N, C-alpha and C positions, 0 to 999 in steps of 0.2 A: 424543721421550720427554718426558712432562710434567715441569714444574718447579713446586715449591711454595716460596713464600717465607713464612718464619715467624720470629718473634722467639724463640719458645719451643717445645719439643717435650715432650709429655706422654705417658707410656707406662703402659698397663696392664702387669701383670706376668705372671700365670699365663696361658699360652696365647698371649701376645704376645712376651714375652722368654724365658720358660722354659716347658718342657713337663713338668708334674708329674702328668700324667694317670694314668699307671700307678702311681706312688708313692701318689697320693691314693686311688686305687681300692683298693690293697692295705691301706692304713691303715683306710679305712672298712669294708672287708670284714671285717677283724679285729674291729672294733667290732660289726658286725652279728652275727658268730658268737658273740661274747662275750655279747650280749644277745638271742640267739635271734631274730634277724631274718634274712630271706632276702636275701643280698647282691645277687642279681640284681634282685629287686624294688626294692630301695633305689636301685641304680645307674640303673634305668630310670625312676625317679620324679623329677618336677621338684622341685628343692630350692633353698632360699635360698643366695645366694652366701656369706653370713657363716656361719662354722663354728658360732658360738653359736646362730644361728637354726635351722640344720639339726639340731643336737643337740636343741634344744627341740622341734622338730616331730616328729622320728622316734625320739628316745630320751628321753622325758620323765622316765624314772626315773634318768637320769644327772644328777648334780649339775652344773647348767649354770652353772658359774663359770669363772673364768680358768684354774684348775688343770685342769679337765676339757678345756678347749679346748687348752691348752698341751701336755697329755699326748698328745692325738691328733696335734697338729702336730709335736711333738717326734719322734714315731714316723716321720713322713714324712721328716724330715731325717736322723735317726739310722739308721733301718733300711733306707731305700730311696733314699738319696742317689745310688747308682750307677745308678739307673734314671731319674733326672732329666736332661733334655737341654736344651741351649740351642736356641731357635728359630734355624734357619740365618740367619746375617747379623746376629744381635742383638749379639754382642760387638763385631764390627767397626764397626757403626753407632754404638754408644755410645762406643767409643774415639775414633772420628772426631769425634763431637760434643764430646769433651773437649779437642780440640786446635784452636788457632787456625790456620786453613788458610793464613794469610799468613806467620806467623812460625814455624809448626810447634812452638810452645811450648804446653804444657798450660795450660788456663785454671785460675785459682785457684778459681773457682766456675763452676758449670755453667749452661747455658741449657736444661737438660732436667730433668725430674722424673719420679718414679714415683707413680702413683695406683692403689692396689689395695684390694680388698675384704678382703684377708687381714689377719691380725693382725700386729703389729710383729715378733713372734718369728719367724714363718714367713717373712714378706717379707724381713726383714733377713738371714735365714740364707742366702739365695741370694747375697747380696753379700759374704758371708763365705766362700763356697765356690766355686760354679762361675762367679760373676761377680766374684770378688775382684780380678782384674787390672784390671777397669773401675773399681772403687771405688764406694762408696755415694754417691749424689747428696746434695747439701746439702738439697734439698727432697724429702721422702719422705712421702707422705700414706697412712696406713693406716686400717683400720676404726676404730681407736681415736680418730682425729682428727676424725671427722665424726659428725653425728647422723643423717644420711640416706644410705643406700647408693644406688648406681647403680640405676635410670636418673636419679636426681636428680643434677644437675651439681655438687653441693656440693664433692665431693672435687677435681674438676678446677678449679673456681673458686678454691678455697683454694690449690692448688698454683700456679695462674696468678698470684694475688695475691702470694704469697711470692716468686716469681721477679721480678715487677715491682718489688717492694720492693728486691730484691737488685741488680737491673740498672737501676733508675730508669726503667723502662718505664711507659707509660700504660695502665691497664686499659681505657680507652675505645678506644684505637687499636691495641693490640697484636694481632699476627697469631699464631695458635697452631695447631699441628697435633697431633692426638690419634691414637695408635696403639692399636687395640683388636681383639678377636677374636670378640665375641658381639654380637647385635642389641641386647640391653638396655643394654650398655655403650656401644655406638655412639650410641645415643640420648642418653646422658649427654653425650658429646662434642659432638653437634650442638646440644644444649640450651644449651651455653655458647658457641656461635658459632664452634666450631673446624672446620677442615678435618679430616676423619677418613680415615685410611688403615686399612683393615681387613685383617687377616692371616687367610688362609683355613686356619687350623689346626684349628678345632673345629666350624665351621659351613659349610654350603653357601654358595656365593657369592651365590645368589639371595636368601637371607635377609639377607645382609650389605648388599646393595644396597637391599633393601626397607626396612631399618632406617635408611637414609640415608647409607651410606658413600660418600664422594666417589671413593675409589679402593679397589680390592681387589687384593691381591697374594698370591702363593702363600706367600711368607715374606719375611723382611727382607733377603734377598740382593738383592731387587729395589729396595731403597732405598739411595741413596748420598748423601753430603754433597759438594756441589760448591763451596760457599763457607761459611765460618764464621769470622768475624773479630770482634774486640772491638767495633767500631763499626757493623757492618752486620748485617742480618738473616741468618738461616741460609737457604741455598738447597739444597733437596733435589731429587734427580732420581728419578723413578719409572720403572724399566725394565720393559717388558712387563707393564703393568697388565692384569688380567683384564677382559674385557668382560661386559656384562649378558647377551649372547646365549649 
């Protein structure tokens, strides 16, 4: 079983740690019905990752400000929370990354971060609800923190820099692993020099490999922490990675 050595782990959120597909679909469908759009046409159309950009493209008559975005995202959390699911293995993996494998004590600060195209409101909400037992990481990069969305690596680079500052790592020599679920986001991870583990939750494995994923797994049950101490890099083990064939 392959082993990955990394000083830091960087996680995408939706599709990688949590599955909000049905909840998001319901919220967007309601918006479509309210403004006389065909939900099925909207769902099958390519759209920007950022909620603000999607509203601007498909709903120009809607006031495209923070209130409009927050109202839509508030609906996802408030009205459809029961349909949101954790990606299998996500909670266990994050909890293991929170603990020193030598002393079994919880780290005061984490060696992992979240990097998401979502807004702070929606992204933080999952760590107040279905991921509350894990706790919100110290480094948490959202759409509001960057000027360029994925596939630009700005978000991942920012998170990596902040973790290096926290742990006194060198940006030049640090080893990092990125967990992602879509080709465009995989390219962001590769652009900043990370090993990328792709989770096959939203795309076919062939597209994930084509985008540059180093490993593809069915879900995060395939990833385990073998070593994670204060002074040494994290050692991850990949069980039964999918093959290109």
